[in-house]
C-alpha positions, 0 to 999 in steps of 0.5 A: 696992226698990218704987220702982226704975225698970225699963228694958226692953232688948228689942225696940221697948220700948227706952228711952234713959236721959237720960244716954245721950240727951245724948251727941253723935250720933257717940258715940251711934252708937258706943254703939249699934254696941257694943250691937249687937255685944254682942247678936250675941255673946250671941245667937251670931249671928256667923260664923267661918271653917273655922279659927275665925277671926272677922274682926269680933271681930278688928277690933272687939276684938283690933285695938282693944286692940293698935292703941294699942301699935302707934301709941305704944309700938313703933317700927314702920317699913314700907317697900316696901308698894307691892310688896305686893298689896292684894287677893290673898295674899302672903308677907311675910318680915321 
């Protein structure tokens, strides 16, 4: 393929193909956020706590997968949340 177009993906040489350039600004921002997330993961530039919990992975990946099930599949009702502290820990018993 001598006529293949090469698109650099590192550093300041990053070029945006015309299909991506036509996206709405909000979609482009989400796409760039996803790209930065993938770059951090591949480079190993993320932190975990002493137990191996990664809050960014939990919020961006796991909760994004589970949230649609929570909203549309399960019948979830929460009452008494005004009694749960917002800043400190609490023991929640169901």
